[in-house]
Structures are given as structure tokens and as C-alpha cells.
C-alpha positions as YAML, in Angstrom:
chain: A
units: angstrom
residues:
- id: 1
  name: MET
  ca: [0.34, 0.25, 0.36]
- id: 2
  name: LYS
  ca: [1.21, 3.67, -0.99]
- id: 3
  name: VAL
  ca: [0.63, 6.09, 1.86]
- id: 4
  name: ILE
  ca: [1.46, 9.59, 0.50]
- id: 5
  name: ILE
  ca: [3.71, 12.26, 3.49]
- id: 6
  name: ASN
  ca: [3.10, 15.97, 3.10]
- id: 7
  name: THR
  ca: [3.78, 17.58, 5.86]
- id: 8
  name: PRO
  ca: [3.76, 22.03, 6.05]
- id: 9
  name: LYS
  ca: [7.08, 21.79, 7.83]
- id: 10
  name: ALA
  ca: [9.04, 21.42, 4.56]
- id: 11
  name: PRO
  ca: [8.19, 23.11, 1.47]
- id: 12
  name: ALA
  ca: [5.27, 21.91, -0.40]
- id: 13
  name: PRO
  ca: [5.46, 20.59, -3.64]
- id: 14
  name: ILE
  ca: [5.59, 22.81, -6.88]
- id: 15
  name: GLY
  ca: [4.58, 19.96, -9.32]
- id: 16
  name: PRO
  ca: [2.87, 16.62, -9.77]
- id: 17
  name: TYR
  ca: [4.64, 14.83, -7.05]
- id: 18
  name: ASN
  ca: [4.40, 14.68, -3.18]
- id: 19
  name: GLN
  ca: [7.04, 15.14, -0.10]
- id: 20
  name: ALA
  ca: [7.50, 11.69, 0.37]
- id: 21
  name: VAL
  ca: [5.84, 8.24, -0.32]
- id: 22
  name: LEU
  ca: [5.79, 5.71, 2.24]
- id: 23
  name: SER
  ca: [5.62, 2.06, 0.74]
- id: 24
  name: GLY
  ca: [5.11, -0.91, 3.49]
- id: 25
  name: ASN
  ca: [7.81, 0.37, 5.83]
- id: 26
  name: THR
  ca: [10.13, 2.30, 3.32]
- id: 27
  name: LEU
  ca: [10.38, 5.57, 2.69]
- id: 28
  name: TYR
  ca: [11.36, 7.58, -0.27]
- id: 29
  name: THR
  ca: [11.68, 11.63, -0.32]
- id: 30
  name: SER
  ca: [11.42, 13.84, -2.79]
- id: 31
  name: GLY
  ca: [14.41, 15.35, -3.27]
- id: 32
  name: GLN
  ca: [15.00, 18.80, -0.90]
- id: 33
  name: ILE
  ca: [16.26, 22.19, -1.87]
- id: 34
  name: ALA
  ca: [16.49, 25.05, 0.55]
- id: 35
  name: VAL
  ca: [13.03, 26.26, 0.69]
- id: 36
  name: ASN
  ca: [12.01, 28.15, 3.75]
- id: 37
  name: PRO
  ca: [8.72, 26.01, 4.64]
- id: 38
  name: GLU
  ca: [7.78, 29.23, 6.56]
- id: 39
  name: ASN
  ca: [7.82, 32.08, 4.19]
- id: 40
  name: GLY
  ca: [8.29, 30.10, 1.06]
- id: 41
  name: GLU
  ca: [12.03, 31.98, 0.02]
- id: 42
  name: LEU
  ca: [15.16, 29.96, -0.98]
- id: 43
  name: VAL
  ca: [18.55, 30.15, 1.49]
- id: 44
  name: LEU
  ca: [20.86, 30.93, -0.19]
- id: 45
  name: ASP
  ca: [23.33, 33.11, 1.91]
- id: 46
  name: SER
  ca: [26.02, 30.36, 1.92]
- id: 47
  name: ILE
  ca: [26.45, 26.72, 1.19]
- id: 48
  name: THR
  ca: [26.41, 25.91, 4.65]
- id: 49
  name: ASN
  ca: [23.16, 27.29, 5.34]
- id: 50
  name: GLU
  ca: [21.38, 26.15, 2.23]
- id: 51
  name: THR
  ca: [22.51, 22.44, 2.84]
- id: 52
  name: LYS
  ca: [21.32, 23.25, 6.44]
- id: 53
  name: GLN
  ca: [18.04, 23.88, 5.32]
- id: 54
  name: VAL
  ca: [18.04, 20.85, 3.03]
- id: 55
  name: MET
  ca: [18.63, 18.40, 5.79]
- id: 56
  name: GLU
  ca: [15.77, 20.44, 8.12]
- id: 57
  name: ASN
  ca: [13.40, 19.60, 5.61]
- id: 58
  name: LEU
  ca: [14.32, 16.21, 5.46]
- id: 59
  name: LYS
  ca: [14.29, 16.12, 8.94]
- id: 60
  name: ALA
  ca: [10.58, 17.43, 9.03]
- id: 61
  name: ILE
  ca: [9.68, 14.37, 6.25]
- id: 62
  name: LEU
  ca: [10.96, 11.73, 8.17]
- id: 63
  name: GLU
  ca: [8.98, 13.26, 11.14]
- id: 64
  name: ALA
  ca: [5.93, 13.10, 9.19]
- id: 65
  name: ALA
  ca: [6.47, 9.38, 8.83]
- id: 66
  name: ASP
  ca: [7.78, 8.82, 12.27]
- id: 67
  name: MET
  ca: [11.11, 8.60, 11.40]
- id: 68
  name: THR
  ca: [14.82, 9.76, 11.74]
- id: 69
  name: PHE
  ca: [17.99, 9.87, 10.11]
- id: 70
  name: GLU
  ca: [18.79, 6.46, 12.38]
- id: 71
  name: ASP
  ca: [16.34, 5.51, 9.76]
- id: 72
  name: VAL
  ca: [17.76, 6.50, 6.57]
- id: 73
  name: ILE
  ca: [19.51, 3.65, 4.43]
- id: 74
  name: LYS
  ca: [20.70, 5.56, 1.15]
- id: 75
  name: THR
  ca: [21.19, 9.70, 0.23]
- id: 76
  name: SER
  ca: [21.32, 11.04, -3.08]
- id: 77
  name: ILE
  ca: [23.26, 14.51, -3.17]
- id: 78
  name: PHE
  ca: [23.20, 16.52, -6.25]
- id: 79
  name: ILE
  ca: [25.40, 19.77, -6.08]
- id: 80
  name: SER
  ca: [25.95, 21.98, -9.04]
- id: 81
  name: ASP
  ca: [29.71, 22.68, -8.14]
- id: 82
  name: MET
  ca: [32.28, 19.63, -6.15]
- id: 83
  name: ASN
  ca: [34.08, 22.37, -4.86]
- id: 84
  name: ASN
  ca: [31.19, 22.60, -2.47]
- id: 85
  name: PHE
  ca: [31.76, 19.55, -1.77]
- id: 86
  name: GLY
  ca: [33.71, 19.93, 2.03]
- id: 87
  name: GLN
  ca: [31.05, 22.57, 3.72]
- id: 88
  name: ILE
  ca: [28.17, 20.49, 2.13]
- id: 89
  name: ASN
  ca: [29.67, 16.95, 3.55]
- id: 90
  name: ALA
  ca: [30.53, 18.66, 7.12]
- id: 91
  name: VAL
  ca: [26.71, 19.86, 7.70]
- id: 92
  name: TYR
  ca: [25.15, 16.42, 6.41]
- id: 93
  name: GLY
  ca: [27.30, 15.06, 8.65]
- id: 94
  name: ASN
  ca: [25.84, 16.65, 11.75]
- id: 95
  name: TYR
  ca: [22.77, 14.88, 10.78]
- id: 96
  name: PHE
  ca: [24.30, 10.98, 11.32]
- id: 97
  name: LYS
  ca: [26.23, 9.01, 13.36]
- id: 98
  name: SER
  ca: [29.34, 7.60, 11.58]
- id: 99
  name: GLU
  ca: [28.52, 4.00, 12.97]
- id: 100
  name: THR
  ca: [25.13, 3.94, 11.30]
- id: 101
  name: ALA
  ca: [25.74, 6.32, 8.69]
- id: 102
  name: PRO
  ca: [23.50, 5.28, 5.26]
- id: 103
  name: ALA
  ca: [25.21, 4.67, 1.84]
- id: 104
  name: ARG
  ca: [25.02, 7.52, -0.62]
- id: 105
  name: GLU
  ca: [26.00, 9.12, -3.96]
- id: 106
  name: THR
  ca: [27.08, 12.74, -4.47]
- id: 107
  name: VAL
  ca: [26.87, 13.71, -7.96]
- id: 108
  name: GLU
  ca: [27.86, 17.15, -9.37]
- id: 109
  name: VAL
  ca: [25.24, 18.24, -12.03]
- id: 110
  name: ALA
  ca: [25.01, 21.37, -14.51]
- id: 111
  name: ASN
  ca: [22.28, 22.51, -12.87]
- id: 112
  name: LEU
  ca: [19.26, 21.90, -10.39]
- id: 113
  name: PRO
  ca: [16.12, 23.37, -9.91]
- id: 114
  name: LYS
  ca: [15.34, 27.47, -9.44]
- id: 115
  name: PHE
  ca: [19.35, 26.75, -9.63]
- id: 116
  name: VAL
  ca: [20.20, 25.91, -6.34]
- id: 117
  name: HIS
  ca: [23.33, 24.68, -5.12]
- id: 118
  name: VAL
  ca: [22.30, 21.35, -3.34]
- id: 119
  name: GLU
  ca: [19.35, 19.03, -3.41]
- id: 120
  name: ILE
  ca: [19.23, 15.50, -1.34]
- id: 121
  name: SER
  ca: [16.79, 12.58, -1.35]
- id: 122
  name: ALA
  ca: [16.75, 9.85, 0.70]
- id: 123
  name: ILE
  ca: [15.83, 6.63, 1.18]
- id: 124
  name: ALA
  ca: [14.15, 5.43, 5.46]
- id: 125
  name: ILE
  ca: [13.20, 2.40, 6.63]
- id: 126
  name: LYS
  ca: [11.40, 1.44, 9.71]
...
């Protein structure tokens, strides 16, 4: 059975998709960018703050599905400039314990929605 997960604590979808889909005990999140859900504005003042907003958006979606970052088994990180990897990785690392961190890939791409610098999606299992 497919359960749609949407929360006002994360940015509303801007197209024909949902924030996440729960199928059985597996949660698939849509890619999150640094949109502040309180005002709909992008947080682009620094790559650190941008990444933090992305992670907070993911956290809100996980919580809406009664999950945490401990339940995440895989993430996908898309960045527009690999030179930002160190700063993105430092913020990302604050949300996971090293010994239980998920599998992941990090891919540099030509462009991202709204010309942001980072987008992250996750798969979690409860």
C-alpha cells in the first residue's frame, strides 16, 4: 500500500509529486532543496546555510513519517559545484552518526531546480 507523506514543516511540492511516499515500511523522499517552508524563500546566503535548510526539510519529512535520520539507509546528493563538497559534507555529517550513516552517492550536475547548489533525497526503512 502506498501512503502519501506531506507536512507543512517542509516545502510544498511545486509540481505533480509529493514530499515522500511510504510503501510498506520504506519511505522514499523527493529531492529537497533549500526552500524555507515558513516563507517559501530560498536560503542561498551560504552553502552551509543552504545545506542546513535542505537537511531540516528532510528531517521534517522523516518526522512526518514517524522516522528519524537513524532510519535512513540511502541518500543521493546532487551538487552544482564539487568544490562545495567539503562544506556540504560537514553539514550533512551533523545529521548522522558515523557508525550508522547511510549509503550515498554525491553527483555534480549542470543545474538544479531554481538554480540552487544542493539537492538531497533519502530512502528510509522503519
